[in-house]
C-alpha positions as CSV (number, residue, x, y, z in Angstrom):
1,M,0.0,0.0,0.0
2,R,1.4,3.4,-1.0
3,V,0.2,6.6,0.7
4,E,1.5,10.0,-0.2
5,I,1.3,13.0,2.2
6,P,2.0,16.3,0.6
7,H,3.7,19.1,2.6
8,N,5.4,22.4,1.9
9,L,8.5,21.8,4.1
10,D,12.1,21.4,2.9
11,K,13.5,17.9,3.2
12,A,15.7,18.8,6.2
13,T,12.8,20.2,8.2
14,A,10.6,17.3,7.3
15,R,13.3,14.8,8.3
16,E,13.9,16.6,11.6
17,R,10.2,16.6,12.5
18,L,9.7,13.0,11.4
19,R,12.7,11.9,13.6
20,A,11.4,13.9,16.5
21,N,7.8,12.5,16.3
22,S,8.3,8.9,15.1
23,H,7.7,7.7,18.7
24,K,4.1,8.9,18.2
25,I,3.3,6.3,15.5
26,G,2.0,3.8,18.1
27,E,-0.5,6.3,19.5
28,Q,-2.4,6.2,16.2
29,F,-3.5,2.6,16.8
30,P,-6.7,1.8,18.9
31,G,-5.8,1.9,22.5
32,G,-2.3,3.2,21.8
33,V,-0.9,-0.2,22.5
34,A,1.1,-0.8,19.3
35,Q,4.8,-1.6,19.6
36,V,6.7,0.4,17.0
37,E,10.3,0.0,16.0
38,T,11.9,2.5,13.6
39,S,15.3,2.8,12.1
40,W,16.9,5.0,9.4
41,P,18.7,3.0,6.7
42,D,19.6,6.3,5.1
43,E,18.8,9.9,5.7
44,D,15.7,10.0,3.6
45,T,14.2,6.6,4.6
46,M,12.6,5.6,7.9
47,A,11.9,1.9,8.2
48,M,9.2,0.8,10.6
49,H,7.9,-2.4,12.1
50,V,4.6,-2.3,13.9
51,R,3.0,-4.9,16.1
52,A,-0.6,-4.3,17.1
53,M,-3.8,-6.3,17.9
54,G,-2.0,-9.6,17.0
55,Q,-0.9,-8.3,13.6
56,E,2.5,-7.1,12.3
57,L,3.1,-4.5,9.6
58,S,6.3,-3.4,8.1
59,G,7.0,-0.5,5.8
60,R,9.1,2.5,5.0
61,V,8.6,6.3,4.9
62,E,10.5,8.0,2.1
63,L,11.2,11.7,2.3
64,E,10.7,13.2,-1.1
65,E,10.6,16.9,-2.2
66,G,7.1,18.1,-1.1
67,K,5.8,14.8,0.2
68,L,6.2,11.9,2.6
69,V,5.6,8.5,0.9
70,F,4.5,5.7,3.2
71,N,4.9,2.2,1.7
72,V,3.3,-0.3,4.0
73,V,3.1,-4.1,3.5
74,L,-0.2,-5.3,4.9
75,P,-0.7,-8.9,6.0
76,A,-3.5,-10.7,4.0
77,A,-5.7,-10.6,7.2
78,L,-5.8,-6.8,7.0
79,S,-6.1,-6.3,3.3
80,F,-9.9,-5.7,3.6
81,V,-9.2,-2.6,5.9
82,E,-6.7,-1.0,3.5
83,P,-8.9,2.1,2.9
84,I,-9.2,2.6,6.7
85,I,-5.5,2.2,7.3
86,S,-4.7,4.5,4.3
87,G,-7.0,7.2,5.8
88,A,-5.4,6.8,9.2
89,I,-1.9,7.2,7.7
90,K,-2.9,10.3,5.9
91,Q,-4.3,11.8,9.1
92,S,-1.4,10.8,11.3
93,G,1.2,11.5,8.7
94,Q,0.5,15.2,8.9
95,K,0.9,15.0,12.7
96,L,4.4,13.4,12.3
97,I,5.7,16.5,10.5
98,A,3.7,19.1,12.4
99,P,5.8,21.8,14.2
100,P,6.6,21.3,17.9
101,G,3.7,22.0,20.1
102,A,1.1,21.7,17.4
C-alpha cells in the first residue's frame, strides 16, 4: 500500500520533525498499544515495524521533495481494511511533520 502525504517543508525540516515525532506512531492505533520500532537505513528513509492487535506491519517512509511517501506491507488478514489504514496514515502522517507544540 502506498500513501503520499504532501507538505510544503524542505527535506531537512521534514526529516527533523519525522525523527522527533516517530515515537508517536504507536499512538495512532486503537488503545495506543502498538509496539513500533523505527530505524533510518539512510537519511531519507525511515523503516518501521509495527505490532498491534495480533498483527504485524512493516514499511518505509520515504522523504521526497514536497511529500512523505508511506509504503506499507499489509498482511493478508488486514487487506480488507486497507482504505481505513490509508486514511489513518494520511491523518497521522500530517501530525508526524507538524511543528513542535502543534
